[in-house]
C-alpha positions in Angstrom: 23.1 0.3 -26.0 21.3 2.2 -28.7 17.9 1.2 -29.8 14.3 1.4 -28.7 13.3 -0.5 -25.6 9.7 -1.3 -25.1 7.7 -1.8 -22.0 7.3 -5.5 -23.0 11.1 -5.9 -23.1 11.8 -8.4 -20.4 14.5 -9.7 -18.0 14.6 -13.1 -16.4 16.0 -13.3 -12.9 18.6 -16.0 -12.9 17.8 -19.3 -11.3 14.1 -18.3 -10.8 10.8 -18.6 -12.6 10.4 -14.8 -12.5 10.5 -12.9 -15.8 9.6 -9.2 -15.5 9.3 -6.2 -17.8 12.2 -3.9 -17.5 10.0 -1.0 -16.4 8.6 -1.7 -13.0 7.3 0.4 -10.2 8.9 1.5 -6.9 6.3 1.7 -4.1 8.3 3.9 -1.7 6.3 7.1 -2.4 3.0 5.4 -1.5 3.6 6.3 2.1 3.3 9.8 3.6 6.0 12.6 3.6 9.5 11.3 4.2 8.1 7.7 3.6 6.5 7.9 7.0 2.9 7.6 8.0 -0.2 7.4 5.8 -0.4 8.9 2.3 -2.1 12.2 1.7 -4.5 10.4 -0.7 -4.9 6.7 -0.1 -7.5 6.3 -2.9 -5.0 7.8 -5.4 -2.3 5.5 -4.1 -4.5 2.5 -4.7 -5.4 3.8 -8.2 -1.7 4.2 -9.1 -1.0 0.6 -8.3 -4.0 -0.7 -10.2 -3.2 1.4 -13.2 0.4 0.2 -13.1 -0.7 -3.4 -13.3 -3.3 -2.7 -15.9 -0.6 -1.0 -18.0 1.6 -4.1 -18.0 3.9 -3.6 -15.0 4.7 -6.9 -13.3 7.6 -6.0 -11.0 6.9 -4.0 -7.8 9.7 -3.0 -5.4 8.7 -2.4 -1.8 9.7 -2.8 1.8 7.8 -3.1 5.1 9.8 -0.2 6.5 8.1 2.1 4.1 5.5 3.7 6.3 6.4 1.5 8.2 3.9 -1.2 7.2 1.6 1.2 5.3 3.0 0.8 1.8 2.6 -3.0 1.9 -0.8 -2.7 3.4 -1.8 -0.4 0.5 -0.3 -2.9 -2.1 -2.4 -5.7 -0.5 -5.6 -3.6 -0.5 -5.1 -2.6 -4.2 -3.9 -5.8 -5.7 -4.5 -8.9 -3.6 -5.1 -11.6 -4.8 -2.1 -10.8 -6.9 -1.8 -11.5 -10.7 0.2 -14.7 -11.1 2.8 -12.9 -13.3 3.5 -10.2 -10.7 6.9 -10.3 -8.9 7.1 -8.5 -5.6 10.6 -7.7 -4.4 11.1 -6.4 -0.8 14.1 -5.5 1.3 15.1 -6.0 4.9 18.0 -4.8 7.1 16.6 -1.6 8.5 13.7 -0.3 10.6 12.1 3.0 11.4 12.3 4.9 14.7 9.2 6.5 16.2 10.4 9.8 14.9 10.6 8.5 11.3 14.4 8.0 11.4 16.0 5.2 9.4 17.9 2.7 11.5 20.1 0.1 9.9 19.5 -3.2 11.8 20.7 -6.5 10.4 20.3 -8.4 13.7 18.7 -11.8 13.5 15.7 -10.6 15.5 15.0 -7.7 13.2 15.6 -9.7 10.0 13.2 -12.5 11.1 10.6 -9.9 12.3 10.9 -8.0 9.0 10.3 -11.1 6.8 7.2 -12.0 8.9 6.0 -8.4 8.7 6.3 -8.4 5.0 4.4 -11.7 4.7 1.6 -10.5 6.9 1.1 -7.0 5.4 1.4 -8.3 1.8 -0.9 -11.2 2.5 1.6 -13.8 1.3 2.9 -17.2 2.5 6.2 -16.8 0.7 8.1 -13.8 -0.5 9.4 -13.8 -4.2 12.7 -12.0 -3.7 14.1 -10.4 -0.5 17.0 -7.9 -0.8 19.4 -7.7 2.1 20.3 -4.1 2.7 23.9 -3.4 3.7 24.0 0.3 3.9 22.2 3.6 4.1 22.1 7.0 2.4 25.9 7.4 2.6 26.4 4.1 0.7 27.4 0.5 1.6 28.8 -0.2 5.0 32.1 -2.1 4.8 32.4 -5.6 6.2 31.2 -9.1 5.8 27.5 -9.9 5.1 27.8 -13.6 5.9 26.0 -13.4 9.3 22.8 -11.6 8.2 22.8 -13.6 4.9 22.8 -16.8 6.9 19.6 -15.6 8.6 17.9 -15.1 5.3 19.1 -18.5 4.1 17.5 -20.1 7.2 14.2 -18.3 6.4 14.5 -19.5 2.8 15.0 -23.1 4.0 11.8 -22.6 6.0 10.0 -21.7 2.8 9.3 -18.1 3.8 11.2 -16.6 0.8 12.2 -18.0 -2.6 15.2 -15.9 -3.7 17.8 -13.5 -2.3 19.1 -10.2 -3.7 21.3 -7.4 -2.2 20.9 -3.7 -1.7 23.6 -1.0 -1.1 26.5 -3.3 -1.5 30.1 -3.3 -2.8 31.3 -5.7 -5.5 33.3 -7.5 -2.9 30.2 -8.0 -0.7 28.3 -9.3 -3.7 31.1 -11.8 -4.4 31.0 -12.9 -0.8 27.2 -13.4 -1.0 27.6 -15.4 -4.3 30.0 -17.8 -2.5 27.1 -18.6 -0.2 24.0 -18.5 -2.4 22.6 -17.5 -5.7 22.1 -13.7 -6.0 19.4 -12.7 -8.4 19.6 -8.9 -8.2 21.6 -6.0 -6.8 19.9 -2.7 -5.9 22.2 0.2 -5.5 22.3 4.0 -5.9 22.9 4.8 -9.5 21.7 7.3 -12.1 22.9 9.5 -15.0 25.0 11.7 -12.6 26.0 9.1 -10.1 28.0 6.5 -11.9 30.3 4.8 -9.3 28.8 1.4 -10.2 29.6 1.5 -13.9 32.1 -1.4 -13.8 29.9 -3.3 -11.3 26.9 -3.1 -13.6 29.0 -4.4 -16.5 30.2 -7.3 -14.4 26.7 -8.2 -13.3 25.5 -8.0 -16.9 28.0 -10.7 -17.9 26.4 -12.9 -15.2 22.9 -12.0 -16.2 22.2 -10.6 -12.8 19.7 -7.8 -12.6 20.8 -4.3 -11.5 18.1 -2.2 -10.1 19.1 1.5 -9.5 17.3 3.2 -6.7 16.9 7.0 -6.9 17.1 6.8 -10.7 16.0 10.4 -10.9 18.5 11.7 -8.3 16.5 11.0 -5.1 16.9 13.6 -2.4 19.0 15.7 -4.8 17.0 15.7 -8.1 19.1 15.6 -11.3 20.1 19.0 -12.6 21.9 19.3 -15.9 21.9 21.8 -18.8 22.8 18.9 -21.1 19.9 16.9 -19.9 17.5 19.8 -20.4 18.8 20.4 -23.9 18.6 16.8 -25.0 15.0 16.5 -23.5 13.9 19.6 -25.4 15.4 18.2 -28.7 13.3 15.0 -28.2 10.2 16.7 -27.0 10.1 14.9 -23.7 11.0 15.8 -20.1 14.5 15.7 -18.6 13.4 12.9 -16.2 12.1 10.8 -19.0 15.5 11.1 -20.7 17.3 10.1 -17.5 15.2 7.0 -17.3 15.6 6.2 -21.0 19.4 6.5 -20.6 19.3 3.8 -17.9 17.4 1.4 -20.1 20.0 2.0 -22.9 22.9 1.8 -20.4 22.7 -2.0 -20.0 20.2 -4.7 -20.7 20.3 -6.0 -17.1 19.0 -2.6 -15.7 15.5 -2.6 -14.4 13.7 0.6 -13.6 11.6 1.1 -10.4 10.9 4.8 -10.5 8.2 5.5 -8.0 5.3 8.0 -7.8 2.0 8.6 -6.0 0.5 10.2 -9.1 -1.2 8.5 -12.0 0.0 11.4 -14.2 3.6 10.8 -13.3 3.1 7.0 -13.6 2.1 7.5 -17.2 5.1 9.7 -17.9 7.4 7.0 -16.4 5.8 4.2 -18.4 6.0 6.2 -21.7 9.8 6.1 -21.4 9.6 2.7 -23.1 8.9 4.5 -26.4 11.7 7.0 -26.2 14.6 6.4 -28.7 17.9 8.1 -27.8 19.7 8.9 -31.1 23.4 8.1 -31.2 24.4 11.8 -31.2 23.0 12.4 -27.7 24.6 9.4 -25.9 28.1 10.9 -25.5 26.8 14.2 -24.1 24.5 12.3 -21.7 27.4 10.0 -20.7 29.5 13.1 -19.9 27.2 14.2 -17.1 28.5 11.5 -14.8 32.2 11.8 -15.6 32.9 14.1 -12.7 31.4 11.7 -10.2 33.5 8.7 -11.2 
């Protein structure tokens, strides 16, 4: 999609009352190193959140296993009582070991505990959207998601959450979930160089379901590309800004949640809304991900 997205371009989560701007904020980096323990500068973390909201961001992605607990506690300290237009999206299906390890855990006990932890640390009575995570760093785990999804549906019936999304899932798992409930968003690993979900994104777009790429800038392996550097130089912006602008142009159902613990980087991320990608750079940028498909 060629054009000039703006920060006030919006997306409406299907079947909900939530309309968000397409550039949001991912809260993962508000915790300490390796998303564990307290941040180096708590006051800066609070300032980042407040500036994001003041700049028009109304979609924050978080989880109570960031820290654990700490990220949500910082969000509450910075923003509670929350602006009525703010949509908070969290995720469950994992927990942290005492050593900071990431442990996938979709047991009923952990899912129930996780929802209550999110509610307590965010200071909420009901969560807007809860994503069920079905995989880890290596990608989705195969198999049915019916059992853990039923737990979330029970919690929804109790009024503890309003809507359900999915994280790190295959198209088949998404289809299974849709046979049981309304799915409002999918959050998977995707960026300019990692394009396995191309067809999945297009299918979700036809259904007006949000696709929220995590690690939009590469994650643990930051994006590296001569093409990206060249395009960025020609536009007078940074390579990471081009990578985010490409995602906005890729499909109208893509929502950005790039995270940072720095107000300087936050401003750079939000300024992506004003970047126009001319037609002649689209094919070279698209070619970066060909080898990964």
